[in-house]
C-alpha positions in Angstrom: 156.5 59.1 135.4 157.9 62.5 134.5 155.2 63.4 132.0 152.6 66.1 132.4 149.4 66.5 130.5 149.1 69.2 127.8 146.3 71.0 129.7 148.3 71.1 133.0 151.4 72.3 131.1 149.5 75.1 129.5 148.0 76.1 132.8 151.5 76.2 134.5 153.5 77.8 131.7 150.9 80.4 130.9 151.0 81.4 134.6 154.8 81.7 134.3 154.5 83.9 131.2 151.9 86.2 132.8 153.9 86.5 136.0 157.1 87.2 134.2 159.3 84.2 135.1 159.0 82.2 131.9 162.0 81.5 129.7 162.7 79.6 126.4 165.5 77.2 125.5 165.5 76.6 121.7 167.3 73.7 120.0 167.9 72.9 116.4 164.5 71.3 115.9 162.9 74.7 116.2 164.7 75.9 113.1 164.2 73.0 110.8 160.9 74.1 109.2 162.6 77.4 108.4 165.1 75.5 106.2 168.0 74.9 108.5 169.5 71.6 109.5 169.7 69.7 112.8 172.9 68.6 114.5 172.9 65.2 112.9 172.5 66.5 109.3 175.2 69.1 109.9 177.9 66.5 110.8 176.7 63.9 108.2 179.1 65.1 105.5 182.0 64.7 108.0 180.9 61.2 108.8 180.8 60.3 105.1 184.3 61.7 104.5 185.5 59.6 107.4 183.8 56.5 106.1 181.4 56.3 109.0 177.7 55.5 109.0 176.0 58.5 110.7 173.1 56.3 111.8 175.5 54.2 113.9 177.1 57.3 115.6 175.5 58.4 118.8 178.1 60.9 119.9 178.0 63.6 117.2 180.5 65.8 118.9 183.0 62.9 118.5 182.3 62.7 114.8 183.1 66.4 114.4 186.2 65.9 116.5 187.4 62.9 114.5 187.0 65.1 111.4 189.1 67.8 112.9 191.7 65.4 114.0 192.0 63.7 110.6 192.3 67.0 108.7 194.3 68.8 111.4 192.3 72.0 111.2 188.7 73.1 111.5 188.5 75.3 108.4 186.1 72.9 106.6 183.9 72.6 109.8 183.6 76.4 109.9 182.7 76.5 106.2 180.0 73.8 106.7 178.5 75.9 109.5 178.5 79.0 107.2 177.0 77.1 104.3 174.2 75.5 106.3 173.2 78.6 108.4 174.0 81.8 106.5 170.9 81.7 104.3 168.6 84.6 105.1 165.6 82.3 106.0 162.4 83.7 107.6 161.3 82.6 111.1 158.7 79.9 111.1 155.3 80.2 112.8 156.5 78.7 116.0 159.3 81.2 116.3 157.0 84.0 115.4 154.6 83.0 118.3 157.4 82.4 120.8 158.9 85.8 120.1 155.5 87.5 120.3 154.9 86.1 123.8 156.0 88.5 126.6 159.0 86.4 127.5 162.2 88.2 128.4 164.8 85.4 128.4 165.7 83.2 125.5 168.6 80.7 125.3 169.6 78.7 122.3 172.4 76.5 121.0 171.5 77.4 117.4 173.9 79.2 115.1 171.1 80.7 113.0 169.5 84.2 113.6 165.9 83.2 113.6 165.1 84.1 117.2 166.6 87.6 116.8 164.7 88.0 113.6 161.5 86.9 115.2 161.9 89.4 118.0 162.7 92.2 115.6 159.7 91.3 113.4 157.6 91.7 116.5 159.1 95.2 117.3 161.0 93.9 120.3 164.5 95.2 120.8 166.7 92.3 121.5 170.1 92.2 123.3 172.0 89.3 121.8 174.9 87.8 123.8 177.3 85.6 121.9 180.5 86.2 123.7 181.2 86.6 127.4 182.5 90.1 126.9 179.1 91.0 125.7 177.6 90.0 129.0 178.8 93.2 130.7 177.1 95.6 128.3 173.4 96.4 128.1 171.4 97.5 125.1 169.3 100.4 126.1 165.5 99.8 126.4 165.8 96.1 125.5 162.7 94.0 125.4 164.4 90.6 125.4 167.8 89.1 125.9 169.0 86.2 123.8 171.9 84.0 124.9 173.6 82.1 122.0 175.7 79.8 124.1 177.2 77.9 121.3 178.0 80.9 119.1 176.7 82.3 115.8 177.1 81.6 112.1 179.0 85.0 111.7 181.7 83.7 114.0 181.9 80.0 112.9 185.5 79.6 114.1 184.3 80.0 117.7 181.1 78.0 117.4 180.9 75.0 119.8 180.6 71.8 117.8 183.6 69.4 118.3 184.2 67.2 121.4 187.1 69.4 122.3 184.9 72.5 122.1 182.6 70.9 124.7 185.5 69.8 126.9 186.9 73.3 127.3 183.5 75.1 127.3 183.3 75.6 131.1 186.9 77.0 131.1 186.4 79.2 128.0 182.8 80.3 128.8 182.3 79.9 132.5 179.9 82.9 132.8 177.5 81.5 130.2 177.3 78.3 132.2 176.7 80.2 135.5 174.1 82.5 134.0 172.2 79.5 132.5 172.4 77.8 135.9 171.0 80.9 137.6 168.2 81.1 135.0 167.4 77.5 135.5 167.0 78.1 139.2 164.9 81.2 139.0 162.8 80.8 135.8 160.5 78.2 134.3 161.9 77.0 131.0 160.2 75.6 127.9 162.7 73.4 126.1 161.6 73.2 122.4 163.2 71.6 119.4 165.8 70.2 121.8 166.9 66.5 122.2 168.9 66.8 125.5 171.9 65.2 123.8 174.0 68.4 124.4 176.8 67.7 127.0 177.0 71.4 128.1 173.4 71.6 129.1 173.6 68.2 130.8 176.5 69.5 132.9 174.6 72.6 133.9 171.6 70.6 134.8 173.7 68.2 136.9 175.4 71.0 138.7 172.1 72.6 139.5 170.8 69.3 140.8 173.9 68.9 142.9 173.2 72.2 144.6 169.5 72.0 145.1 168.9 68.3 145.2 165.2 67.5 144.8 164.3 71.1 145.3 165.1 72.1 141.7 162.5 74.2 139.9 160.1 72.8 137.3 160.6 73.3 133.5 159.0 71.6 130.5 160.0 69.8 127.4 157.8 69.2 124.3 158.5 65.7 122.9 156.8 63.6 120.3 155.6 60.3 121.7 157.1 57.2 120.2 154.6 55.6 117.8 154.4 52.3 116.0 155.3 52.3 112.3 152.7 51.1 109.8 152.5 47.3 109.3 150.8 47.5 106.0 152.6 45.6 103.3 155.2 44.2 105.7 156.3 40.6 106.0 155.9 38.7 109.3 159.6 39.1 110.0 159.5 42.8 109.3 156.5 43.2 111.6 158.3 41.4 114.4 161.3 43.7 113.9 159.0 46.8 113.9 157.3 45.6 117.1 160.7 45.0 118.8 161.9 48.4 117.6 158.8 50.1 119.0 159.1 48.4 122.4 162.8 49.3 122.7 162.2 53.0 121.6 159.3 53.2 124.1 161.5 51.9 126.9 164.2 54.4 126.0 161.8 57.3 125.8 160.3 56.5 129.2 163.8 56.1 130.8 164.8 59.5 129.3 161.6 61.1 130.6 162.2 59.8 134.1 165.9 60.9 134.0 164.9 64.5 133.0 162.4 64.5 135.9 165.5 64.2 138.1 166.5 67.7 136.9 163.0 69.1 137.3 162.1 68.8 133.7 158.6 67.5 133.0 157.8 66.1 129.5 154.7 67.1 127.6 154.0 64.4 125.0 152.7 65.4 121.6 151.4 63.2 118.9 153.0 65.1 116.1 155.3 68.1 115.7 152.4 70.1 114.1 150.8 70.0 117.6 153.5 72.4 118.8 152.0 75.3 116.9 148.6 74.6 118.4 150.1 74.6 121.9 151.9 77.9 121.3 148.8 79.5 119.9 146.9 78.4 123.0 149.6 79.9 125.2 149.4 83.1 123.2 145.6 83.3 123.4 145.7 82.7 127.2 148.2 85.5 127.5 146.2 87.9 125.3 142.8 87.3 126.7 143.7 89.0 129.9 144.4 92.1 127.8 141.2 94.0 126.9 140.8 96.9 124.6 137.8 99.1 125.3 136.6 100.9 122.2 134.1 103.6 122.7 133.2 107.3 122.4 130.2 109.4 123.1 129.5 113.1 122.6 125.7 113.0 122.5 123.8 111.4 125.4 120.1 110.4 125.7 117.4 109.8 128.3 118.7 106.3 129.0 122.4 106.8 128.7 122.8 110.1 130.5 126.3 111.5 131.0 126.2 110.4 134.7 125.1 106.9 133.8 127.8 106.5 131.0 130.5 107.6 133.5 129.2 105.3 136.1 129.1 102.3 133.7 132.6 102.9 132.3 134.0 103.4 135.8 132.4 100.2 137.2 133.5 98.2 134.1 137.1 99.3 134.3 137.3 98.8 138.1 135.8 95.3 137.9 138.1 94.3 135.1 141.2 95.4 137.0 139.9 93.8 140.2 139.8 90.5 138.2 143.5 91.1 137.1 142.8 92.0 133.5 144.9 94.6 131.8 142.9 97.4 130.1 144.0 99.2 126.9 142.2 102.4 126.2 142.3 104.8 123.3 140.9 107.4 125.7 137.7 107.7 123.6 135.8 110.9 124.0 133.2 110.7 126.8 134.4 107.3 128.1 138.2 107.4 128.4 138.3 109.5 131.6 135.8 107.3 133.5 137.7 104.1 132.4 140.9 105.6 133.7 139.4 106.6 137.0 137.8 103.3 137.5 141.0 101.4 136.8 143.1 103.7 139.0 140.7 103.5 141.9 141.1 99.7 141.9 144.9 99.8 141.3 145.5 102.2 144.1 143.3 100.3 146.5 145.6 97.3 146.4 149.2 97.7 147.6 150.9 95.5 145.0 149.0 96.4 141.9 150.9 98.6 139.5 149.5 101.0 136.9 151.4 99.6 133.9 150.4 96.1 134.7 146.7 96.9 134.4 146.2 100.0 132.4 147.7 101.0 129.0 146.6 104.4 127.6 146.9 105.0 123.8 145.1 108.4 123.3 144.3 109.5 119.8 145.0 113.0 118.5 141.9 115.1 119.2 142.6 117.9 116.8 140.4 117.1 113.8 142.0 119.8 111.6 144.8 117.3 110.8 142.6 114.2 110.6 143.2 113.6 106.9 146.9 113.8 107.2 147.0 111.5 110.2 144.6 108.9 108.9 147.2 106.4 107.9 149.1 106.9 111.1 145.8 106.3 113.1 145.2 103.1 111.1 148.6 101.8 112.0 148.1 103.0 115.6 144.8 101.1 115.9 146.2 98.0 114.3 149.1 97.8 116.8 146.9 98.6 119.7 144.4 95.8 118.9 147.3 93.4 118.0 148.5 93.5 121.6 145.2 92.4 123.2 142.9 89.4 123.0 139.5 90.9 123.7 137.8 94.0 122.3 134.8 95.5 124.1 132.7 98.0 122.1 130.6 100.7 123.8 128.4 103.6 122.4 130.0 105.2 119.3 128.9 108.7 118.3 130.8 111.9 117.8 130.3 115.5 116.8 130.6 116.1 113.1 132.1 119.2 111.5 128.6 120.6 111.2 128.2 120.1 114.9 125.6 117.3 114.3 125.8 113.8 115.6 127.4 111.1 113.5 128.4 107.5 114.2 132.0 107.1 115.1 134.0 105.7 112.2 136.8 104.9 114.6 134.7 102.2 116.2 133.9 100.6 112.9 137.6 100.7 112.0 138.5 99.0 115.3 135.8 96.4 114.8 137.1 95.6 111.4 140.7 95.2 112.7 139.5 93.1 115.6 137.6 90.8 113.2 140.7 90.5 110.9 142.9 89.7 113.9 140.3 87.1 115.2 140.0 88.8 118.6 137.2 88.0 121.1 134.7 90.7 120.4 132.0 91.8 123.0 129.7 94.5 121.7 127.3 96.1 124.3 124.5 96.6 121.8 122.2 98.3 124.3 124.6 101.3 124.4 123.4 102.1 120.9 125.1 104.2 118.2 127.9 102.5 116.2 128.0 99.6 118.7 124.4 98.8 118.0 125.3 98.3 114.3 128.3 96.2 115.3 126.1 94.1 117.6 123.6 93.5 114.8 126.3 92.3 112.4 127.5 89.9 115.1 124.0 88.7 115.8 123.5 87.9 112.1 126.8 85.9 112.2 126.5 84.4 115.6 127.9 81.1 114.5 131.3 82.9 114.4 130.7 84.3 117.9 129.2 81.3 119.7 130.6 82.4 123.0 128.1 85.3 122.9 125.0 83.3 122.0 123.7 82.8 125.5 124.2 86.5 126.3 122.7 88.2 123.2 119.4 89.2 124.9 121.3 91.0 127.7 123.9 92.6 125.4 121.1 93.8 123.1 118.5 95.2 125.6 119.8 95.6 129.1 120.7 99.0 130.3 121.4 97.9 133.8 125.1 98.6 134.3 125.5 95.9 137.0 123.9 93.3 134.8 126.1 94.3 131.9 129.3 94.2 133.8 128.4 90.9 135.4 127.7 89.5 131.9 131.0 90.7 130.6 132.7 89.0 133.5 130.9 85.7 132.7 131.9 85.9 129.0 135.5 86.5 129.9 135.6 83.6 132.3 134.1 81.2 129.7 136.3 82.0 126.7 
């Protein structure tokens, strides 16, 4: 069987995302919940005008071609594409998640603009390729590339839809086919909202298989498993018909799954399309939980947390996290930022193939407090964006020097805690470091049912000042979430 469990798929595809070789191929099904139509619905008006029953037609390209043949032009086909796909609909939750994930390569056969909108909504500069001449240009500082291999609603006359469009595709757009073949060889694709009825993709998959044989790479397809229809209120004859239909559909689905396996595509069965959102959220969480924001600041030390001990703790924590392949995001908090950077860099430079930007992101705040009032709204946005890009927030210490030179708790830590809560991040407060973090810890302790992953470690986080024990505890929590 060419099916793979959901757990195994998430393990494999999240690895591809984290290591930078994941790609997405989006079909019409991905856009339906945003208000657009699938292929069959698009050509249904053509079938009606031709006097055909769309439910009896299995080659939809042929229906579109018949329509073009009968009316001797494709003006009405173009208009139908414009009518069905030009509405300014918003990306659905699945597109929002897919375009938030750090995936660089997106392919689609859709005419709508949901993927580019999703990428832009997530502040990612996208380079959209609709024609072959666009392939030779490069948008500066792009974060993602989107190939619309069947065209775009804004150029409906050149959209691929009829049988003739498909027949001449490899002659008119050979570079798209070759690029897709290259990506299928070098990347791990997730096919989503796709039925594999598209002749162009089948040709590319066949050519790839012909070159590599059984050595083709692995990609994944999310597909709803065939289920039996309800028998309630049905007659005996109707029940027999439903049973026969279920058996045939199951055989067809299994045959299709095995056929896709020939091209290296493994099927992930889902019970309902709603499950797709849960799967994507899980992929996003796995990606984010390796990204850790360390929130902390300290200007006043004490007998337990001396300056030397604070530096040593922050250094050891950062070094250990990088050693375990986590990515640290630091706001360069006063009294902790420098030690965090040193610890992270020491580990990064001790390993030949570790790179700074893969493990350390620095987002320092302005230190000049004369302009604090003016920059407060900017700092709020800055904090929100910074925490949005991570899955875990660790809180340490939290005091600062007030304008009167006396100690005060760091409002910044409370703000970051509030944002982390709102964004449902994994929060780990080291309460024993005191100050603002102590108050954050106490709030979490009171609401421990919302932070059950911390329950077993509360005594250590509350009282231990042994840096090795604290770092080891943080490692355990991160492994368990």
